[in-house]
Residue frames as a rotation matrix with the C-alpha (Angstrom) as fourth column:
MET 1
0.011 0.404 0.915 5.85
0.671 0.675 -0.306 82.93
-0.742 0.617 -0.264 163.18
LYS 2
-0.371 -0.148 -0.917 6.30
-0.500 -0.800 0.332 84.36
-0.782 0.582 0.223 159.72
ILE 3
0.600 0.597 0.533 4.19
0.227 0.512 -0.828 83.57
-0.767 0.618 0.172 156.66
LYS 4
-0.452 -0.886 -0.101 6.65
0.033 -0.129 0.991 83.08
-0.891 0.445 0.087 153.81
HIS 5
-0.916 0.193 -0.352 4.20
-0.369 -0.060 0.927 82.23
0.158 0.979 0.126 151.00
LYS 6
-0.434 0.804 0.407 0.49
0.070 0.480 -0.874 81.57
-0.898 -0.351 -0.265 150.56
ARG 7
-0.905 0.155 -0.396 -1.61
-0.412 -0.085 0.907 80.57
0.106 0.984 0.141 147.57
GLN 8
-0.107 0.948 0.301 -5.36
-0.620 0.173 -0.765 80.02
-0.777 -0.268 0.569 147.15
LEU 9
-0.926 -0.200 0.321 -6.19
0.072 0.740 0.668 76.88
-0.372 0.642 -0.671 145.15
LYS 10
-0.714 0.669 -0.206 -9.12
-0.475 -0.247 0.845 76.51
0.514 0.701 0.494 142.74
ASN 11
-0.213 0.641 -0.738 -10.81
0.407 0.745 0.529 73.98
0.888 -0.187 -0.419 145.03
GLY 12
0.674 0.524 0.521 -10.91
-0.156 -0.588 0.794 76.50
0.722 -0.616 -0.315 147.92
LYS 13
0.749 -0.488 -0.449 -7.99
0.653 0.431 0.622 75.00
-0.110 -0.759 0.641 149.83
ARG 14
0.862 -0.500 0.083 -4.82
-0.487 -0.863 -0.136 76.95
0.140 0.077 -0.987 150.62
HIS 15
0.442 -0.848 -0.293 -1.09
0.756 0.528 -0.387 76.25
0.483 -0.051 0.874 150.46
VAL 16
0.887 -0.168 0.430 0.80
-0.342 -0.864 0.368 78.15
0.309 -0.474 -0.824 153.15
LEU 17
0.191 -0.899 -0.394 4.54
0.610 0.423 -0.670 78.10
0.769 -0.112 0.629 153.90
ILE 18
0.875 0.204 0.439 5.20
-0.219 -0.642 0.735 79.22
0.432 -0.739 -0.517 157.48
GLU 19
-0.202 -0.959 -0.199 8.47
0.148 0.171 -0.974 79.74
0.968 -0.226 0.107 159.34
LEU 20
0.848 0.517 -0.117 8.20
0.138 -0.002 0.990 79.04
0.511 -0.856 -0.073 163.10
ASP 21
0.120 -0.777 0.619 10.52
-0.884 -0.367 -0.289 80.08
0.451 -0.512 -0.731 165.90
ALA 22
-0.652 -0.507 -0.564 12.17
-0.250 0.845 -0.472 77.22
0.716 -0.167 -0.678 167.83
ASP 23
-0.964 0.267 0.007 9.67
0.061 0.246 -0.967 77.53
-0.260 -0.932 -0.253 170.71
GLU 24
-0.345 0.880 -0.326 6.50
-0.873 -0.429 -0.234 77.81
-0.346 0.204 0.916 168.57
THR 25
-0.773 0.249 0.584 3.95
0.325 0.945 0.027 75.16
-0.546 0.211 -0.811 167.60
LEU 26
-0.761 0.540 -0.359 1.43
-0.634 -0.503 0.587 75.42
0.136 0.675 0.725 164.80
VAL 27
-0.717 0.634 0.290 -2.14
0.369 0.698 -0.614 74.20
-0.592 -0.333 -0.734 165.40
ALA 28
-0.877 0.479 0.031 -5.11
-0.177 -0.383 0.907 74.34
0.446 0.790 0.421 163.01
PHE 29
-0.695 0.719 -0.007 -8.69
0.175 0.160 -0.971 74.91
-0.697 -0.676 -0.237 164.13
ASP 30
-0.576 0.673 0.464 -12.01
0.612 -0.021 0.790 74.69
0.542 0.739 -0.400 162.29
GLU 31
-0.942 0.134 0.307 -13.88
-0.271 -0.843 -0.464 77.81
0.196 -0.520 0.831 163.43
ASN 32
-0.038 0.999 -0.030 -17.23
-0.833 -0.016 0.553 75.96
0.552 0.046 0.833 163.27
ALA 33
0.080 -0.004 -0.997 -16.09
0.237 0.971 0.016 72.91
0.968 -0.238 0.079 165.27
TYR 34
0.776 0.191 0.601 -16.03
-0.527 -0.325 0.785 72.47
0.345 -0.926 -0.151 169.05
TYR 35
-0.059 -0.890 -0.453 -12.95
-0.008 0.454 -0.891 71.61
0.998 -0.048 -0.034 171.13
LYS 36
0.900 0.277 -0.336 -12.55
0.296 0.176 0.939 70.39
0.319 -0.945 0.077 174.70
MET 37
0.372 -0.777 0.508 -9.91
-0.682 -0.600 -0.418 72.32
0.630 -0.191 -0.753 176.62
GLY 38
-0.094 -0.530 -0.843 -7.39
0.239 0.810 -0.536 70.34
0.966 -0.252 0.050 178.65
TYR 39
0.484 0.183 -0.856 -7.04
0.846 0.152 0.511 70.04
0.224 -0.971 -0.082 182.41
PRO 40
-0.875 0.421 -0.239 -7.81
0.378 0.287 -0.880 71.98
-0.302 -0.861 -0.410 184.61
PHE 41
-0.731 0.595 -0.334 -10.47
-0.630 -0.777 -0.002 73.73
-0.261 0.209 0.943 182.47
ASN 42
-0.843 0.363 0.398 -12.25
0.413 0.910 0.045 70.83
-0.346 0.203 -0.916 180.73
GLU 43
-0.031 0.833 -0.553 -14.58
-0.170 -0.549 -0.818 73.29
-0.985 0.068 0.159 179.00
ILE 44
-0.029 0.121 0.992 -16.01
0.921 0.389 -0.021 72.97
-0.389 0.913 -0.123 175.49
VAL 45
-0.082 -0.113 -0.990 -15.11
-0.091 -0.989 0.120 75.94
-0.992 0.100 0.071 173.26
ARG 46
0.851 0.375 0.367 -16.06
0.348 0.121 -0.930 76.72
-0.393 0.919 -0.027 169.67
GLY 47
0.118 -0.895 0.431 -13.11
0.980 0.176 0.097 77.07
-0.163 0.410 0.897 167.28
ASN 48
0.283 0.004 0.959 -13.87
0.502 -0.853 -0.144 80.70
0.817 0.522 -0.243 166.42
ASN 49
0.987 0.054 0.154 -13.36
-0.105 -0.510 0.854 81.64
0.125 -0.858 -0.498 170.10
ILE 50
0.474 -0.878 0.071 -9.89
0.575 0.370 0.730 80.12
-0.667 -0.305 0.680 169.98
LEU 51
-0.001 -0.469 0.883 -9.08
0.978 -0.185 -0.097 81.88
0.209 0.864 0.459 166.70
GLU 52
0.529 0.283 0.800 -10.14
0.217 -0.957 0.194 85.24
0.820 0.071 -0.567 168.17
SER 53
0.818 -0.251 -0.518 -7.86
0.542 0.036 0.839 84.83
-0.192 -0.967 0.165 171.18
ALA 54
0.724 -0.612 0.318 -4.84
-0.356 -0.726 -0.588 87.07
0.591 0.312 -0.744 171.78
ARG 55
0.127 -0.785 -0.607 -1.36
0.663 0.522 -0.536 86.25
0.737 -0.334 0.587 173.07
VAL 56
0.806 0.178 0.565 -0.78
-0.270 -0.738 0.618 87.65
0.527 -0.651 -0.547 176.57
THR 57
-0.238 -0.867 -0.438 2.02
0.388 0.328 -0.861 87.89
0.890 -0.375 0.258 179.11
TRP 58
0.574 0.396 -0.717 1.98
0.796 -0.061 0.603 88.42
0.195 -0.916 -0.350 182.88
CYS 59
0.150 -0.467 0.872 2.94
-0.025 -0.883 -0.469 91.96
0.988 0.049 -0.144 183.96
VAL 60
-0.215 -0.329 -0.920 4.74
0.853 0.395 -0.341 91.69
0.475 -0.858 0.195 187.29
LEU 61
-0.977 -0.211 0.040 4.42
0.173 -0.882 -0.437 95.41
0.128 -0.420 0.898 188.02
GLY 62
-0.529 0.840 0.121 0.70
-0.761 -0.532 0.372 95.74
0.377 0.105 0.920 187.24
GLN 63
-0.821 0.169 0.546 -0.12
-0.203 0.807 -0.555 92.20
-0.534 -0.566 -0.628 188.46
GLU 64
0.343 0.937 -0.063 -2.32
-0.373 0.074 -0.925 91.60
-0.862 0.341 0.375 185.42
TRP 65
-0.078 -0.265 0.961 -2.36
0.745 0.625 0.233 89.89
-0.663 0.734 0.149 182.03
VAL 66
0.176 0.072 -0.982 -1.49
-0.425 -0.894 -0.142 92.24
-0.888 0.443 -0.126 179.12
GLU 67
0.936 0.187 0.299 -1.64
0.188 0.454 -0.871 91.59
-0.299 0.871 0.390 175.38
SER 68
0.027 -0.998 0.060 1.78
0.425 0.066 0.903 91.01
-0.905 0.002 0.426 173.82
């Protein structure tokens, strides 16, 4: 994902032009709202917890999740 352009509007909203890779999806979250995670978790999570998350990958050698 690459942010190409962003502009703050007078009403507080933002215009953002984003370029996504072919395998990426863009999702928007309200950090003060609550979201139900999908199966198999089915937990309720506040939006700010999702926004503070980090992308990880599985390390075969260390047998652990590492931040990408």
